[in-house]
N, C-alpha and C positions, 0 to 999 in steps of 0.2 A: 504494500500500500504506500501511497505517496508520503504520508506522514512519517512512517518508519524509515523510508528512504532518506528523507531530509535529516532525521535524527542520526542515521548511520553516517551520512556524509560529514556532518558537523562534529560528531563525537570521535570519529576515527581519523579525521584529518589531523595533520601536524598542528598542534595548538600554539606552537612557538612562531608560526608564520602569520604575518599580518594578512588580513582579509580585505581585498580590494573592493569586492562587490558581492552582495548576497541578495538574490531575488527569489522570493517564494510566491508562486501564483497557483493556488488551488482553490476549489470550491470547499471552503471550510467555514463552520459556524462555531458558536461558543462552546459546543460540546467537545471540541478538540482543544480547549483552552489550556489544559495542563501540558499539552505538547507545544502549542504555539508559543507560549510566553517564554519558553526556554531558548527559542531560536535567536531572538535579539540579544538575550543575555550572552550566549556564546559569541555572537557577532561583535558585540561591544567589547568583550574581553579580548578579542583578537584584533582590536583597533580597526574595525570596519570603516571604510570610507563612504560607501554607497549602500544603503539598505532600502529594500522595497518589499513590502508585504501587501499582496493583493489577494484578498480572499473571495473575490468574485470576478475572475479574469474574463470579462466579456464586455462588449460594447454597450454603452447606455447605462442608466441607473440600475443598481442592484435590486434583487428581489426583497420581499419583506421578511425574509427569514431572520432569526435571532443572531445578530452579529457578535463576533468576539470583541471583548473590550480589552484594550491595551492595559495589561495588569500592573497594578501598583507594587507588585512584588519586585519589579525592577527598581523601585524607588523606596527611599526612606523619607517620609514627610518630615520636614524641618519645623521647628517651633522656636519662636523668639528671635528669628533672623531679621536682618534689616529689610528683607523683601518677603513679607509674609505671604503665604499661599503658594510659593514656589517650592519645588521638591529638591531633594539632595540625593544623588545617585549613590548606590552602594559602593563601597571603597574599591572592590575588585574590578569595577567597570569604568572608573573615572577616566583612565587613559584612553579607553576605547571611544568614549564620547568626544574627547578632544580631537579625535581623528576624523569624526564624521563630517562629510561634505555634502551629502545628498540624502534626504529621507523622504520616502514615499509610503503613505499609509492609505490603502484603498479598501473600502468595504469592511472596515472594522471600526470600533468605537474608540475615540480618543478625545479627551477633554482639552479645553483651552489651557488649563493649568499645566498639563503634561507638555503640550506643544511649546508653551512659553519657557518651560524648563530647558528644553532643547535649545531654544533660541538664545537664552541667557548663558548657557554653559557649554555650548559648542562653538568655539571661536572661529571655526572654518566652515560652518554650515551655511552653504550658499543657496541650496535648493530645497524647498519644502512643498510637498504635494499631499493634500488631505482630501479624500473623496468619500462621501457617503458615511459620515459619522453622525449618528443620531444623538450623541451627547455633547456635541460641540455647540456651545451657546454663544460664547464671546471669545474673541481672539485679539490680543494686542501684540503688535510688532512695533516696538518703540525703542528709540535710543541709538545713537551713532555707533555704539560698540557692537551692535548686532551685525553680523557679516552677511545676512540674507540678501540675495539678489533676485531670486526667482520664487514667487509664491503662487500656489494654485489651491483654491478652496472651492469645491463644487459638490452639489447634491447633499449638502448638510442642511436638512429641512428645518431644523430647530434653531438655526443660526440667527442671532439677533444683532450682532455687530462685529465688524472687522475694523480695527483702528490701526492705521499705519502712520507713524509719525516720526519725523527726524531720523530717517534711515536712508541708505543708499540702494534701495530696491530698484531694480532695472525692469523687471517684468512681473505683471500681475494678471492672473486669470481667476475670475469668480463668477458664479451664477447667482450671487446674492448681492449685486451691486447696490440695491436699495438700502442695504445695511452698512455701506462702506463709508468710512471717514478717512480722508487723506489729508495730511498736512506735512509740509516741508519734505517733499520727496523729489529732490532736484534731478535725480538720475533716472526717474521712471520714464521710459520711452516706448514700452510695449504693453498694451492693455487689451485684455479679452473680457468683455462683459456681456451679459444677456438680460433681457427683460421683455415683458409683454404688456406693458401699460399703454394707455391711449396717448400718453405724452412721452413716448420712449426717447426720442432724440433730445427733447428738453430735459428729461431726467438725466440722460447721460452727460449732457453739458454741465448739469449741476453736480453730479457725482465726481466728475473729473475736472472741476473748474480750476484746481490749483496746478494741473499739469497739462492741460489741453494744448497750450502753445509749444510744449516740448515734445509731444508725442510724435513718434516716427512710424509706429505700426498700431492700428486700431482694428480690433475684431469685434463686431457687433452681431450678436445672435438675437433675432427678432421674431416675434409671432405675427406674421403678416395678416392673420385674420382680423387683427385690430388695426393694423397699418392701412388696410384698404380704405378706412375712413379718412386717412391722411390728417387726423387731428394731432398726431404726434410729431409732425414735421414743422419746425419753426422757420420762419422766413429769414430772420437775421441771426446768424450764428457767429460766434467768435472765430477768428481766423486760426486754422490749424496749420500754421506756417511751416512746421517741420514735418508734417505727415507725408510719408513716402508710400505707404501701403495701407489700403483700406480693404478689409475683408468683411463681407456681409453674409451671414448665415441666416437663411429665412425658411420658414415652413410653408410649403407650396401646395396645400391641399385644395386651394381654390386659385383661380387666375387673378389674384389680387395685384394691383399695380404696385410696382416698386419705384416708380418715377419720383416719388416724394423724397427718396433717399439721395437724389442728385443734389439736394441742397447741401448735404454733407460733402459731396464731391466738389461743389463750387466753393465751399469754404476751405478747401485744401489746395491752395494755388501751386504747390510743388509736388502734388501726387504723381507717382510714377507707375503704380500698379494697383489695379482694382480686381478683386476676386469675389465672385458671387457663388455661394454654395447653397443649393436648394435641397432641403430635406423634404422628402415627399413619400407618399404611399402610392404604389402603382395603381391601385384600384380607384383612387381619387383623382387621377390625372386625366381630366377631360379638357380638351382644347376648346376654348370659347371662340366666338367670332365677334366680340365687342369691338368698338372702334378704338384704334390705337391712340394712346395719349401722348402728348408732346410736352417735354420739359422746356423751360426757357433756354434759349441758346446762350452758351457761355464757352469761350475758348479754353480748352484744357491744354495748357502750354507744355506740360512735362509728362503727360500720361503716355507710357510706352507699351504696357502690357495689360490686356483685359482677359480674364479667365472666367468662364462660366461652367460650373459643375452642376450636374443634375438637370441639364438643359433638356427640355421636352417639347419645345415649340409653343409654349404658352405665349399669349400676347404680352404678358409682363416681361418675359425674357427678350422677345423681339423688340419691344419698346426700348429696353436698355441698350441692345446692340445698335439700333438706329441712332440713339442719342450719342453713343461714343463715336460712331462713324461720322456723324455730322459735326462733332465739336472738338475732336482730337486734332492736334497739330502735328505730333511726331509719333503717332501710333506705329509700333513695330510688329506687335504680335497679338493675334486674337485666337484663343483656344476655347473650343467647345467640347465639353465632355458630358455625354448623357448619363454616365454612371453617377448614382447618388453618393454623396460623401461618406455615408455609412456603409456602402457596399463595395468600396474599392478593393478590399482584401478578402471579403467573404465569398464563398462559392456561389455561383449564380444558378437559380432555378430556371427551368425552360421558359417560364412566363417572363421572367426578368430579362433574359437574353432576347426574347422576341420584342419586348418593349424598348430595349436599348437600340435594337436594330431599326425599329420604326422611328425612334427619336433621331437617329443619325440621318435617316432618309429625309425626315422633316426638316432638319437643320440645313441639309444640302439644298432642298427646294426653296426654303425661305431666304437663304442668304446668297444663293447663286446670283452673281452679277452685282451684289452690293459691296463686296470687299475690294478695295483698291489694290492694284497689282503690287504696290510696294509694301503691303502688310502681309506678314507671314501668317497664313490661316491654316488651322488644323482642326480636324474633328477626330477625337480619340475613340 
Protein backbone atom coordinates (compact mmCIF):
# COMPACT_ATOMS: atom_id res chain seq x y z
CA UNK A 1 0.00 0.00 0.00
CA UNK A 2 1.14 3.59 -0.69
CA UNK A 3 1.29 4.60 2.99
CA UNK A 4 3.60 1.72 3.91
CA UNK A 5 5.74 2.45 0.86
CA UNK A 6 6.31 6.06 1.99
CA UNK A 7 7.17 4.82 5.49
CA UNK A 8 9.67 2.38 4.05
CA UNK A 9 11.38 4.97 1.89
CA UNK A 10 11.72 7.52 4.69
CA UNK A 11 12.73 5.10 7.42
CA UNK A 12 15.20 3.02 5.44
CA UNK A 13 16.98 5.82 3.61
CA UNK A 14 20.21 7.29 4.97
CA UNK A 15 19.11 9.71 7.70
CA UNK A 16 22.42 11.54 7.61
CA UNK A 17 21.72 12.82 4.11
CA UNK A 18 19.86 16.09 3.66
CA UNK A 19 16.51 15.81 1.88
CA UNK A 20 16.10 18.20 -1.04
CA UNK A 21 12.48 17.49 -1.98
CA UNK A 22 9.66 15.37 -0.57
CA UNK A 23 6.30 15.19 -2.33
CA UNK A 24 3.50 12.92 -1.13
CA UNK A 25 0.36 12.87 -3.28
CA UNK A 26 -2.22 10.22 -2.34
CA UNK A 27 -5.94 10.12 -1.62
CA UNK A 28 -5.73 10.06 2.16
CA UNK A 29 -8.01 11.31 4.94
CA UNK A 30 -7.74 11.78 8.70
CA UNK A 31 -7.92 8.03 9.36
CA UNK A 32 -4.31 7.78 8.16
CA UNK A 33 -3.25 10.56 10.51
CA UNK A 34 -0.95 8.42 12.66
CA UNK A 35 1.10 7.69 9.55
CA UNK A 36 0.88 11.04 7.82
CA UNK A 37 2.09 13.20 10.69
CA UNK A 38 5.37 11.26 10.89
CA UNK A 39 6.36 12.12 7.32
CA UNK A 40 7.03 15.84 7.83
CA UNK A 41 8.79 15.03 11.10
CA UNK A 42 11.27 12.84 9.23
CA UNK A 43 11.56 15.42 6.48
CA UNK A 44 12.28 18.30 8.86
CA UNK A 45 14.82 16.23 10.77
CA UNK A 46 16.66 15.70 7.47
CA UNK A 47 16.73 19.40 6.61
CA UNK A 48 14.13 19.21 3.86
CA UNK A 49 14.15 22.17 1.46
CA UNK A 50 10.89 21.56 -0.43
CA UNK A 51 7.93 19.76 1.15
CA UNK A 52 4.58 19.05 -0.53
CA UNK A 53 1.67 17.13 0.97
CA UNK A 54 -1.27 16.72 -1.40
CA UNK A 55 -3.98 14.46 -0.02
CA UNK A 56 -6.37 14.87 -2.94
CA UNK A 57 -4.18 14.91 -6.08
CA UNK A 58 -6.77 15.87 -8.67
CA UNK A 59 -7.85 18.98 -10.55
CA UNK A 60 -10.40 21.26 -8.94
CA UNK A 61 -11.67 21.52 -5.35
CA UNK A 62 -11.48 18.42 -3.16
CA UNK A 63 -14.39 16.32 -2.04
CA UNK A 64 -16.18 16.77 1.27
CA UNK A 65 -14.41 13.89 2.95
CA UNK A 66 -12.88 14.36 6.43
CA UNK A 67 -9.47 15.90 5.86
CA UNK A 68 -6.35 15.20 7.83
CA UNK A 69 -5.32 18.01 10.19
CA UNK A 70 -1.70 19.04 10.38
CA UNK A 71 -0.86 17.63 13.82
CA UNK A 72 0.33 19.73 16.70
CA UNK A 73 2.54 16.84 17.69
CA UNK A 74 5.06 18.53 15.42
CA UNK A 75 4.93 21.54 17.71
CA UNK A 76 5.21 22.43 21.37
CA UNK A 77 2.99 25.42 22.09
CA UNK A 78 4.85 28.23 23.74
CA UNK A 79 3.57 30.32 26.61
CA UNK A 80 4.68 33.66 27.92
CA UNK A 81 6.64 34.43 24.77
CA UNK A 82 6.96 37.86 23.22
CA UNK A 83 4.77 36.65 20.35
CA UNK A 84 1.83 34.89 22.00
CA UNK A 85 -0.04 32.39 19.91
CA UNK A 86 2.94 31.27 17.87
CA UNK A 87 4.37 27.79 18.26
CA UNK A 88 7.81 26.49 19.04
CA UNK A 89 9.12 23.46 17.18
CA UNK A 90 10.48 20.44 18.98
CA UNK A 91 14.21 20.65 19.45
CA UNK A 92 15.13 17.76 17.13
CA UNK A 93 13.54 19.48 14.13
CA UNK A 94 14.73 23.08 14.49
CA UNK A 95 17.57 22.76 11.97
CA UNK A 96 15.25 21.17 9.43
CA UNK A 97 12.84 24.10 9.58
CA UNK A 98 15.67 26.51 8.94
CA UNK A 99 16.38 24.69 5.67
CA UNK A 100 12.80 24.90 4.39
CA UNK A 101 12.39 26.95 1.18
CA UNK A 102 9.03 25.80 -0.21
CA UNK A 103 5.97 24.39 1.57
CA UNK A 104 2.81 23.15 -0.15
CA UNK A 105 -0.13 21.81 1.87
CA UNK A 106 -3.13 20.74 -0.22
CA UNK A 107 -6.37 19.10 0.89
CA UNK A 108 -5.41 18.94 4.54
CA UNK A 109 -6.33 21.19 7.44
CA UNK A 110 -3.85 23.73 8.70
CA UNK A 111 -4.52 26.78 10.86
CA UNK A 112 -3.21 30.30 10.43
CA UNK A 113 -1.26 29.89 13.67
CA UNK A 114 0.75 26.99 12.25
CA UNK A 115 1.38 28.79 8.96
CA UNK A 116 2.54 31.91 10.77
CA UNK A 117 4.95 29.78 12.77
CA UNK A 118 6.59 28.64 9.54
CA UNK A 119 6.75 32.19 8.25
CA UNK A 120 8.40 33.48 11.43
CA UNK A 121 10.82 30.60 11.99
CA UNK A 122 11.88 29.63 8.47
CA UNK A 123 14.38 32.29 7.35
CA UNK A 124 14.55 30.91 3.78
CA UNK A 125 10.90 30.02 3.19
CA UNK A 126 10.08 31.74 -0.11
CA UNK A 127 7.05 29.79 -1.38
CA UNK A 128 3.88 28.84 0.54
CA UNK A 129 0.85 27.09 -1.00
CA UNK A 130 -2.27 26.30 1.02
CA UNK A 131 -5.28 24.72 -0.62
CA UNK A 132 -8.58 23.41 0.78
CA UNK A 133 -8.02 23.89 4.50
CA UNK A 134 -11.34 24.05 6.32
CA UNK A 135 -9.78 25.40 9.52
CA UNK A 136 -7.86 28.33 8.06
CA UNK A 137 -9.69 31.44 9.29
CA UNK A 138 -7.11 34.23 9.38
CA UNK A 139 -3.61 34.51 7.94
CA UNK A 140 -1.08 37.27 8.58
CA UNK A 141 2.04 37.72 6.47
CA UNK A 142 3.64 40.71 8.11
CA UNK A 143 7.12 42.10 8.64
CA UNK A 144 10.26 42.68 6.53
CA UNK A 145 12.05 39.76 8.20
CA UNK A 146 9.71 37.28 6.43
CA UNK A 147 11.41 35.83 3.34
CA UNK A 148 8.18 34.81 1.57
CA UNK A 149 7.99 35.77 -2.11
CA UNK A 150 5.22 33.49 -3.44
CA UNK A 151 1.91 32.97 -1.63
CA UNK A 152 -1.06 30.91 -2.83
CA UNK A 153 -4.24 30.44 -0.75
CA UNK A 154 -7.23 28.81 -2.51
CA UNK A 155 -10.41 26.84 -1.70
CA UNK A 156 -10.27 27.72 2.02
CA UNK A 157 -14.00 28.24 2.42
CA UNK A 158 -13.97 29.55 6.02
CA UNK A 159 -11.25 32.09 5.38
CA UNK A 160 -12.07 35.52 6.80
CA UNK A 161 -8.92 37.53 6.19
CA UNK A 162 -5.50 37.54 4.55
CA UNK A 163 -3.35 40.44 5.72
CA UNK A 164 -0.11 41.06 3.86
CA UNK A 165 1.87 44.00 5.17
CA UNK A 166 5.41 45.30 4.93
CA UNK A 167 6.85 42.32 3.03
CA UNK A 168 8.77 41.62 -0.18
CA UNK A 169 6.05 39.36 -1.61
CA UNK A 170 6.42 39.07 -5.40
CA UNK A 171 3.49 36.80 -6.40
CA UNK A 172 0.05 36.29 -4.85
CA UNK A 173 -2.75 33.89 -5.82
CA UNK A 174 -6.02 33.78 -3.93
CA UNK A 175 -9.64 32.85 -4.54
CA UNK A 176 -10.69 34.93 -1.53
CA UNK A 177 -9.67 38.38 -2.70
CA UNK A 178 -12.67 39.96 -0.94
CA UNK A 179 -10.91 39.12 2.35
CA UNK A 180 -7.58 40.54 1.20
CA UNK A 181 -5.76 43.44 2.87
CA UNK A 182 -2.53 44.60 1.20
CA UNK A 183 -0.25 47.29 2.59
CA UNK A 184 3.31 48.23 1.68
CA UNK A 185 4.07 45.45 -0.79
CA UNK A 186 6.49 47.25 -3.14
CA UNK A 187 7.73 44.05 -4.85
CA UNK A 188 4.30 42.58 -5.69
CA UNK A 189 4.12 42.33 -9.50
CA UNK A 190 2.14 39.11 -10.18
CA UNK A 191 -1.42 38.69 -8.87
CA UNK A 192 -4.08 35.99 -9.49
CA UNK A 193 -7.55 36.74 -8.06
CA UNK A 194 -11.06 35.47 -8.62
CA UNK A 195 -14.54 36.79 -7.98
CA UNK A 196 -18.17 36.60 -9.08
CA UNK A 197 -19.68 39.84 -7.84
CA UNK A 198 -21.63 42.23 -10.05
CA UNK A 199 -18.90 44.81 -9.51
CA UNK A 200 -15.94 42.54 -10.16
CA UNK A 201 -13.56 44.95 -11.85
CA UNK A 202 -14.36 47.72 -9.39
CA UNK A 203 -13.72 45.31 -6.53
CA UNK A 204 -10.40 44.21 -8.00
CA UNK A 205 -9.31 47.82 -8.28
CA UNK A 206 -10.20 48.30 -4.62
CA UNK A 207 -8.48 45.12 -3.42
CA UNK A 208 -5.27 45.88 -5.30
CA UNK A 209 -5.25 49.66 -5.01
CA UNK A 210 -1.84 49.80 -3.36
CA UNK A 211 -0.07 47.83 -6.11
CA UNK A 212 -2.03 48.34 -9.35
CA UNK A 213 0.52 50.71 -10.85
CA UNK A 214 3.34 48.19 -10.24
CA UNK A 215 1.62 45.01 -11.50
CA UNK A 216 3.28 43.23 -14.41
CA UNK A 217 1.01 40.16 -14.61
CA UNK A 218 -2.68 40.12 -13.64
CA UNK A 219 -4.82 36.98 -13.80
CA UNK A 220 -8.52 37.50 -13.22
CA UNK A 221 -10.95 34.59 -12.89
CA UNK A 222 -14.51 35.77 -13.46
CA UNK A 223 -18.01 34.33 -13.48
CA UNK A 224 -19.39 35.71 -16.74
CA UNK A 225 -22.97 34.81 -15.81
CA UNK A 226 -22.86 38.09 -13.87
CA UNK A 227 -20.58 39.94 -16.21
CA UNK A 228 -23.15 39.66 -19.00
CA UNK A 229 -24.97 42.55 -17.30
CA UNK A 230 -21.77 44.59 -17.60
CA UNK A 231 -22.42 46.28 -14.27
CA UNK A 232 -19.01 45.22 -13.05
CA UNK A 233 -17.09 47.20 -15.68
CA UNK A 234 -16.07 50.69 -14.65
CA UNK A 235 -15.51 53.33 -17.26
CA UNK A 236 -12.55 55.09 -15.69
CA UNK A 237 -9.84 52.82 -14.34
CA UNK A 238 -6.48 53.78 -12.87
CA UNK A 239 -3.66 53.24 -15.32
CA UNK A 240 -1.92 49.87 -15.05
CA UNK A 241 1.23 51.35 -16.51
CA UNK A 242 3.52 48.37 -15.86
CA UNK A 243 1.10 45.59 -16.82
CA UNK A 244 2.65 43.35 -19.49
CA UNK A 245 0.36 40.31 -19.36
CA UNK A 246 -3.37 40.06 -18.67
CA UNK A 247 -4.97 36.61 -18.26
CA UNK A 248 -8.75 36.34 -18.10
CA UNK A 249 -10.28 33.04 -16.94
CA UNK A 250 -14.02 33.01 -17.57
CA UNK A 251 -16.84 30.48 -17.26
CA UNK A 252 -18.57 30.17 -20.62
CA UNK A 253 -21.79 28.25 -20.05
CA UNK A 254 -23.60 30.99 -21.93
CA UNK A 255 -22.57 33.22 -24.81
CA UNK A 256 -22.00 36.18 -22.46
CA UNK A 257 -20.19 39.13 -23.96
CA UNK A 258 -16.63 39.69 -22.75
CA UNK A 259 -16.27 43.05 -24.46
CA UNK A 260 -16.62 44.85 -21.13
CA UNK A 261 -13.20 43.59 -20.12
CA UNK A 262 -11.58 45.64 -22.86
CA UNK A 263 -11.75 48.55 -20.41
CA UNK A 264 -9.01 46.79 -18.44
CA UNK A 265 -7.02 46.32 -21.63
CA UNK A 266 -7.37 50.00 -22.51
CA UNK A 267 -6.16 50.89 -19.02
CA UNK A 268 -2.95 48.92 -19.67
CA UNK A 269 -1.02 51.01 -22.22
CA UNK A 270 2.06 48.74 -22.21
CA UNK A 271 0.24 45.40 -22.40
CA UNK A 272 2.16 42.85 -24.50
CA UNK A 273 0.18 39.63 -24.03
CA UNK A 274 -3.51 38.82 -23.54
CA UNK A 275 -4.71 35.30 -22.69
CA UNK A 276 -8.35 34.22 -22.48
CA UNK A 277 -9.05 30.85 -20.84
CA UNK A 278 -12.64 29.72 -21.20
CA UNK A 279 -13.83 27.10 -18.73
CA UNK A 280 -16.96 25.42 -20.00
CA UNK A 281 -19.06 22.28 -20.12
CA UNK A 282 -19.47 20.77 -23.58
CA UNK A 283 -23.17 20.11 -23.03
CA UNK A 284 -23.80 23.83 -22.45
CA UNK A 285 -21.84 25.09 -25.45
CA UNK A 286 -24.49 26.35 -27.82
CA UNK A 287 -23.45 28.90 -30.43
CA UNK A 288 -25.85 31.80 -30.54
CA UNK A 289 -26.57 34.13 -33.42
CA UNK A 290 -26.95 37.43 -31.57
CA UNK A 291 -25.57 40.60 -33.08
CA UNK A 292 -21.85 41.13 -32.54
CA UNK A 293 -20.98 43.84 -30.04
CA UNK A 294 -18.28 46.42 -30.64
CA UNK A 295 -15.95 47.99 -28.10
CA UNK A 296 -14.74 51.53 -28.46
CA UNK A 297 -11.71 51.76 -30.75
CA UNK A 298 -8.44 52.22 -28.93
CA UNK A 299 -4.93 51.73 -30.36
CA UNK A 300 -3.08 48.91 -28.57
CA UNK A 301 0.47 50.05 -29.13
CA UNK A 302 2.42 47.15 -27.59
CA UNK A 303 0.17 44.07 -27.73
CA UNK A 304 2.09 41.29 -29.51
CA UNK A 305 0.47 38.01 -28.47
CA UNK A 306 -3.21 37.02 -28.14
CA UNK A 307 -4.05 33.49 -26.98
CA UNK A 308 -7.58 32.07 -26.67
CA UNK A 309 -8.00 28.71 -24.88
CA UNK A 310 -11.33 26.88 -24.90
CA UNK A 311 -12.35 28.60 -28.14
CA UNK A 312 -15.62 27.22 -29.43
CA UNK A 313 -16.85 29.82 -31.87
CA UNK A 314 -19.13 31.79 -29.56
CA UNK A 315 -19.99 35.37 -30.47
CA UNK A 316 -18.17 36.45 -27.31
CA UNK A 317 -14.93 34.93 -28.59
CA UNK A 318 -15.30 36.27 -32.12
CA UNK A 319 -16.00 39.75 -30.70
CA UNK A 320 -12.68 39.74 -28.89
CA UNK A 321 -10.74 38.47 -31.91
CA UNK A 322 -12.20 41.21 -34.09
CA UNK A 323 -11.46 43.80 -31.40
CA UNK A 324 -7.80 42.83 -31.28
CA UNK A 325 -7.43 42.66 -35.06
CA UNK A 326 -8.95 46.13 -35.43
CA UNK A 327 -6.94 47.81 -32.65
CA UNK A 328 -3.51 46.19 -32.40
CA UNK A 329 -0.55 47.93 -33.99
CA UNK A 330 2.25 45.36 -33.60
CA UNK A 331 0.37 42.05 -33.22
CA UNK A 332 2.73 39.16 -33.97
CA UNK A 333 0.93 36.01 -32.88
CA UNK A 334 -2.68 34.81 -32.55
CA UNK A 335 -3.22 31.35 -31.01
CA UNK A 336 -6.58 29.56 -31.00
CA UNK A 337 -6.88 26.45 -28.83
CA UNK A 338 -10.27 24.65 -28.59
CA UNK A 339 -9.11 22.58 -25.65
CA UNK A 340 -10.45 23.73 -22.29
CA UNK A 341 -7.84 24.79 -19.71
CA UNK A 342 -8.94 21.94 -17.43
CA UNK A 343 -8.56 19.31 -20.15
CA UNK A 344 -5.08 19.95 -21.49
CA UNK A 345 -3.52 17.00 -19.67
CA UNK A 346 -6.45 14.66 -19.07
CA UNK A 347 -7.42 11.87 -21.52
CA UNK A 348 -10.14 12.84 -23.99
CA UNK A 349 -13.48 11.08 -24.32
CA UNK A 350 -14.83 10.47 -27.82
CA UNK A 351 -17.41 13.24 -27.40
CA UNK A 352 -14.75 15.74 -26.35
CA UNK A 353 -12.57 14.87 -29.31
CA UNK A 354 -15.54 15.39 -31.62
CA UNK A 355 -16.39 18.74 -30.05
CA UNK A 356 -12.78 19.92 -30.32
CA UNK A 357 -12.70 18.98 -34.00
CA UNK A 358 -15.92 20.92 -34.60
CA UNK A 359 -14.47 23.92 -32.76
CA UNK A 360 -11.33 23.85 -34.92
CA UNK A 361 -13.40 23.77 -38.09
CA UNK A 362 -15.58 26.60 -36.79
CA UNK A 363 -12.49 28.72 -35.99
CA UNK A 364 -11.15 28.18 -39.52
CA UNK A 365 -14.46 29.25 -41.07
CA UNK A 366 -14.92 32.27 -38.80
CA UNK A 367 -11.40 33.64 -39.06
CA UNK A 368 -10.51 32.76 -42.65
CA UNK A 369 -9.60 35.98 -44.42
CA UNK A 370 -9.59 38.08 -41.22
CA UNK A 371 -5.98 37.46 -40.15
CA UNK A 372 -3.36 39.76 -41.73
CA UNK A 373 -0.46 38.00 -43.42
CA UNK A 374 2.13 39.40 -41.02
CA UNK A 375 0.42 37.77 -38.00
CA UNK A 376 1.49 34.24 -37.07
CA UNK A 377 -1.84 32.39 -36.80
CA UNK A 378 -2.22 28.88 -35.38
CA UNK A 379 -5.10 26.63 -34.35
CA UNK A 380 -3.89 23.94 -31.94
